[in-house]
C-alpha positions in Angstrom: 0.1 0.0 0.0 1.4 3.5 -1.1 1.0 5.9 1.8 2.0 9.8 1.8 3.5 10.9 5.2 3.9 14.6 6.1 6.5 14.9 8.9 5.0 18.3 10.2 7.2 21.5 9.7 9.6 18.8 7.4 8.0 17.9 4.1 6.2 14.8 2.7 7.3 11.3 1.6 5.5 8.4 -0.3 6.1 5.0 1.5 5.4 2.0 0.0 4.3 -0.3 3.0 3.0 -4.2 3.3 -0.5 -4.4 3.5 -0.3 -5.5 7.5 2.1 -2.6 8.2 1.1 -0.9 11.5 1.4 2.8 12.4 4.5 1.9 14.3 6.1 0.0 11.3 5.5 3.6 9.3 6.9 5.6 11.9 10.2 3.6 11.6 10.1 3.5 7.9 10.0 7.2 8.2 13.2 7.4 10.4 11.9 7.7 13.9 11.4 5.3 17.0 7.4 5.3 17.7 8.3 6.8 21.0 9.5 9.9 19.2 6.8 10.5 16.8 2.9 10.4 16.8 0.7 9.3 13.9 -2.2 11.6 13.0 -5.0 10.7 10.6 -7.5 13.3 10.0 -5.9 15.5 12.7 -6.3 12.8 15.5 -3.7 10.6 16.9 -4.0 6.5 15.9 -2.3 3.8 18.0 1.1 2.2 16.9 -0.2 -1.2 16.7 -3.1 -0.5 14.5 -2.7 -1.3 10.8 -2.2 1.3 8.5 -5.6 2.3 6.8 -5.2 5.7 5.9 -3.6 7.1 2.3 -2.4 10.0 4.3 -0.7 10.2 7.6 0.9 13.1 9.1 3.8 12.4 11.8 4.5 14.6 14.7 7.7 14.8 16.1 7.3 14.3 20.0 11.0 14.6 20.4 13.4 17.1 18.4 16.7 18.7 18.8 19.6 18.3 21.1 23.3 19.2 20.3 25.5 17.4 18.1 28.5 18.9 19.5 27.6 18.0 23.1 26.5 21.2 24.5 27.3 24.8 25.2 30.8 25.5 24.8 30.6 28.3 26.9 28.8 29.6 30.2 26.9 32.0 28.6 22.9 31.3 29.0 22.3 32.9 25.7 24.2 30.2 24.3 22.6 27.4 26.2 24.9 27.6 28.9 23.9 27.9 32.9 22.4 30.6 34.2 24.3 32.8 37.2 24.4 30.8 40.1 24.1 27.6 38.1 25.9 24.6 38.5 29.0 26.0 36.4 29.5 28.9 39.0 29.4 26.6 42.2 32.8 26.1 42.3 
């Protein structure tokens, strides 16, 4: 079955899935773990163990972001570092 998947804020991709694929399978096929994204059909969330029964699905990422470099490089709160009086200033 062909399914059009829109990852909210990131674009739309077509996937060809087996007829018995679940929404959790679809989320994995789109490159996400089922705990980091929810499938929406007609604006409502659907359970991951339900067999895909829609031609168009929206994926809403629940977890996004993080630093590829391991965090801020300085203590400036504007750069994501600790605020004054935070752990970096306790020494």
